[in-house]
C-alpha positions in Angstrom: 9.2 -19.3 -33.6 12.7 -17.3 -33.2 15.2 -19.9 -31.7 15.7 -19.5 -28.1 18.2 -20.3 -25.6 17.4 -23.4 -23.5 18.3 -23.8 -19.6 18.3 -27.3 -18.9 16.4 -27.2 -15.5 15.6 -30.2 -14.7 12.1 -30.0 -12.4 11.2 -33.2 -11.0 7.8 -33.2 -10.0 8.0 -36.0 -8.4 9.5 -33.9 -5.8 6.6 -31.3 -5.5 4.1 -34.1 -5.9 5.6 -36.9 -3.4 3.1 -39.8 -3.2 2.7 -42.9 -1.6 3.9 -46.6 -2.5 0.5 -47.5 -3.3 -0.5 -44.6 -5.4 0.2 -44.6 -9.3 3.0 -43.6 -10.8 3.6 -39.9 -12.0 2.5 -40.0 -15.3 4.5 -37.8 -16.8 7.5 -34.9 -15.9 8.6 -31.9 -17.0 12.2 -31.9 -18.2 13.4 -28.6 -19.2 12.0 -24.7 -19.7 13.1 -23.0 -22.5 13.9 -19.3 -21.8 11.3 -17.6 -24.1 14.1 -14.5 -24.5 12.9 -13.2 -27.8 9.8 -12.3 -26.5 8.8 -8.0 -25.9 5.3 -7.4 -24.1 3.3 -5.3 -26.1 2.2 -2.1 -23.9 2.1 1.4 -23.9 4.9 2.6 -21.3 4.2 5.4 -18.3 5.0 8.3 -20.8 6.0 10.6 -17.7 9.4 10.2 -15.7 8.1 8.9 -12.3 11.6 8.6 -10.9 10.4 5.3 -8.6 13.5 3.0 -7.8 13.1 -0.5 -7.0 15.1 -2.6 -5.1 15.7 -6.5 -5.9 16.9 -8.4 -3.4 20.1 -11.3 -4.5 21.3 -11.8 -1.3 19.2 -13.8 0.3 19.7 -16.8 -2.2 16.6 -16.0 -4.7 16.0 -16.3 -8.4 17.9 -13.4 -8.9 21.1 -14.9 -7.7 21.6 -17.0 -11.1 23.2 -14.8 -14.0 21.5 -14.0 -17.2 18.1 -15.9 -18.9 18.6 -18.7 -16.2 16.7 -15.9 -13.8 13.6 -16.1 -15.9 13.5 -12.4 -15.6 14.0 -11.1 -18.5 10.3 -10.1 -19.6 9.8 -8.7 -15.7 13.1 -6.6 -16.1 12.4 -5.1 -19.8 9.0 -4.1 -18.3 10.5 -2.3 -15.4 13.0 -0.8 -17.8 10.5 0.7 -20.4 8.1 1.6 -17.9 10.5 3.8 -15.9 11.4 1.9 -13.3 15.0 2.4 -12.2 16.3 -1.1 -10.7 19.5 -1.6 -8.8 20.2 -4.7 -7.0 20.7 -5.9 -2.4 24.5 -6.9 -2.4 24.1 -7.0 1.3 21.3 -7.8 4.5 18.6 -5.8 4.0 18.7 -2.7 6.5 16.9 0.9 7.3 19.9 2.9 5.4 19.9 0.7 2.7 16.2 0.8 1.9 16.3 4.9 2.4 15.3 6.7 -0.8 14.0 3.1 -2.3 10.5 3.2 -3.7 9.6 -0.3 -4.1 11.1 -3.8 -2.8 11.4 -7.2 -4.7 11.8 -10.2 -2.7 11.1 -13.0 -5.7 11.8 -16.5 -4.7 13.1 -17.0 -0.9 14.4 -20.1 -0.4 14.6 -21.7 3.2 18.4 -22.6 5.0 18.1 -26.4 5.5 19.5 -27.1 9.4 20.1 -30.8 9.3 19.9 -31.7 13.2 22.0 -34.6 14.8 19.7 -37.0 15.5 17.7 -37.0 12.1 15.8 -33.9 12.4 15.5 -31.0 9.6 15.0 -27.3 10.7 14.0 -24.9 8.1 15.0 -21.1 9.3 14.3 -18.5 7.5 17.5 -16.4 6.2 15.7 -13.3 7.0 16.8 -11.9 10.7 15.1 -9.9 12.9 17.0 -6.4 12.1 15.9 -7.3 8.5 12.0 -7.7 9.1 12.2 -4.8 11.2 13.4 -2.4 8.9 11.2 -3.8 5.8 8.1 -3.3 7.9 8.9 0.3 9.2 10.3 1.3 5.9 6.4 0.1 4.0 4.5 1.6 7.0 6.3 4.8 5.5 5.6 4.6 2.2 7.4 2.2 0.5 5.9 -1.2 -1.5 7.2 -4.3 -1.2 6.7 -7.6 -3.8 7.3 -10.9 -1.7 6.9 -14.0 -4.4 6.8 -17.5 -2.7 6.8 -20.8 -3.2 6.0 -23.8 -2.3 7.6 -26.5 0.1 10.4 -26.7 1.2 11.5 -23.2 -0.6 7.8 -21.6 0.4 8.4 -20.5 4.5 11.9 -18.7 3.8 9.8 -15.4 3.8 7.4 -16.7 7.1 8.7 -13.9 9.6 8.2 -11.6 6.9 4.3 -12.6 6.3 3.4 -12.8 10.1 4.6 -8.9 10.8 2.3 -8.5 8.5 -0.5 -10.5 9.7 -0.1 -12.8 6.4 -1.2 -16.6 6.9 0.3 -19.1 5.1 0.8 -23.0 4.6 3.9 -24.1 3.3 2.4 -27.1 1.3 0.4 -27.7 -2.5 -2.3 -26.3 -3.1 -5.4 -28.4 -4.3 -8.6 -27.9 -6.3 -10.7 -30.7 -7.7 -11.5 -28.0 -10.2 -7.8 -27.7 -11.5 -6.4 -31.5 -11.5 -2.3 -31.9 -11.6 -0.6 -31.8 -14.6 1.3 -35.0 -14.0 -1.4 -37.1 -11.9 -4.8 -36.1 -12.6 -6.2 -38.4 -11.1 -3.5 -38.8 -7.4 -1.7 -36.0 -7.5 -2.3 -33.6 -4.8 -0.8 -30.4 -6.6 -3.2 -28.3 -8.5 -0.1 -27.6 -11.4 -2.2 -25.0 -12.9 -4.9 -22.5 -12.3 -6.4 -20.2 -15.0 -7.7 -18.0 -12.7 -10.6 -15.6 -14.5 -13.5 -13.9 -12.9 -15.7 -16.3 -14.7 -15.0 -18.9 -12.3 -14.5 -16.2 -9.2 -10.6 -17.1 -8.7 -9.9 -13.1 -10.0 -10.8 -10.2 -7.9 -11.8 -7.8 -10.4 -12.6 -5.4 -7.8 -9.0 -4.9 -6.2 -7.8 -1.2 -7.6 -4.3 -3.7 -9.2 -7.3 -5.0 -11.5 -10.1 -2.3 -11.4 -7.8 0.2 -12.4 -5.1 -0.9 -14.8 -4.4 -2.5 -17.6 -6.9 -5.1 -18.9 -6.7 -8.6 -16.7 -8.7 -11.1 -17.7 -7.1 -14.7 -16.9 -3.7 -15.6 -15.2 -2.2 -18.1 -15.3 -0.7 -19.7 -11.6 1.2 -22.5 -11.0 1.7 -25.2 -8.0 1.9 -23.0 -4.8 1.8 -22.8 -1.3 -1.6 -21.4 0.4 -2.1 -17.9 1.6 -4.8 -15.4 3.4 -5.2 -12.1 5.1 -8.4 -10.5 4.4 -10.8 -11.9 2.1 -10.8 -8.3 0.5 -7.4 -8.6 -0.1 -7.5 -11.6 -2.2 -6.4 -10.6 -6.1 -6.4 -15.0 -7.2 -8.7 -16.0 -4.6 -8.7 -20.1 -4.9 -12.0 -22.3 -5.2 -13.9 -22.0 -2.3 -12.6 -25.7 -0.1 -9.7 -25.5 -1.7 -7.0 -27.9 0.2 -3.7 -27.6 1.2 -1.8 -30.9 1.3 2.5 -31.2 3.0 5.1 -32.8 1.8 3.8 -36.2 2.6 0.3 -35.9 0.7 -1.2 -36.0 3.3 -4.2 -33.2 4.1 -3.6 -30.6 6.4 -6.2 -28.2 6.2 -8.8 -27.1 3.7 -10.3 -23.2 3.7 -12.5 -21.6 1.6 -10.6 -18.1 1.8 -6.7 -19.5 0.4 -5.6 -16.9 -1.9 -3.0 -17.6 -4.6 -1.9 -13.6 -4.3 -3.1 -11.1 -2.0 -2.1 -7.0 -1.9 -3.2 -4.5 1.3 -2.0 -1.2 1.8 0.4 -1.3 5.2 0.0 1.9 6.8 1.4 4.4 3.9 3.0 2.2 2.1 1.6 -1.3 0.4 2.4 -5.2 0.1 1.9 -8.1 -2.1 2.5 -11.3 -2.0 2.0 -14.0 -4.6 2.3 -18.2 -3.8 4.0 -18.9 -6.9 7.2 -17.6 -8.1 6.5 -18.8 -11.5 3.6 -16.5 -12.5 5.6 -13.3 -14.0 9.0 -15.8 -15.2 9.5 -16.4 -18.8 10.1 -20.0 -19.1 8.3 -22.5 -21.5 8.3 -25.8 -19.5 8.8 -29.3 -21.9 6.9 -32.5 -20.5 9.2 -36.0 -21.0 5.8 -36.4 -23.5 7.8 -33.7 -25.8 4.4 -31.4 -25.2 5.5 -27.7 -24.1 3.8 -25.5 -22.4 3.4 -21.9 -21.7 2.5 -21.5 -17.9 4.2 -18.0 -17.3 4.4 -14.0 -18.7 5.1 -14.5 -22.5 2.0 -16.9 -22.8 0.0 -15.1 -25.2 -3.4 -16.6 -24.0 -2.9 -14.7 -20.6 -2.6 -11.1 -18.8 0.2 -11.9 -16.3 2.1 -8.9 -17.9 -0.8 -6.7 -17.5 -0.7 -8.0 -14.5 2.5 -7.6 -13.4 2.7 -4.3 -15.0 -0.2 -2.8 -12.8 1.3 -4.3 -9.5 4.3 -2.5 -10.3 2.7 0.8 -10.7 0.7 0.1 -8.0 3.5 -0.9 -5.4 5.4 2.5 -6.3 4.1 5.7 -4.0 5.3 8.0 -6.9 2.6 7.0 -9.7 -1.3 7.4 -9.3 -3.3 5.6 -11.6 -6.6 6.9 -11.7 
């Protein structure tokens, strides 16, 4: 394998899978992530100059506030560039004037603002203000394409007011299914760190236009995220029936047969995609304290995450029309 720069990103999965004192300790944890900087996804780019203009938000402390390979966005940006998307960045609050003439808006990894109150309470506040939400919703209704990527607690619900504006239900916790045990603690871990979504397991909706009308997608790697749902037909990656959502205290808040990891739907003349795992299209290779390296992202040769990203971007664009 070619040498790759190593980015020391210390993930304490103890924080994402908190355990009660009487439970077993976490068996392993990730200690760093390696950017797969030499990877180039093999696909046939669009032959026409479609002129789709993409805005990426980095004003609201998204993953793009980092620089270089630290974003984990190298492969996504390379795919968009080769597929003839014109990419630029948002450095100011979102407004109707800013969105004018743009085709796709990406808000990837939107954390909350943590406000500590004087008596010990904590208020998790969305960084989006009402005027930004109104501008985005009106723009989508007029034909724009929106991709929102979330995480789990406490960085998940930063987009909550925007999701509610599109009638998307969101549970900011940790999704768990007994069919997909935790990476770190298969016995007690209430955060299913890895889902291999496929039609065989009924966790890949092959009838959805993003899957049906695009490049082949048979398996999608999905990491621990939160729960989202809207209409059943909107689910691109439905979770197994009976999947559970756990809160920060590792206590169950609810279960549902209709949770999804990724949904996509039309809204007015526009389109919206929401994913509750911000890592599914990033180019990291995780390393555990056991020495094990795991591809769980867009560069995994055994998944179709890259094809799904291509399909999603083409579907969101109002200037690209697939069969």
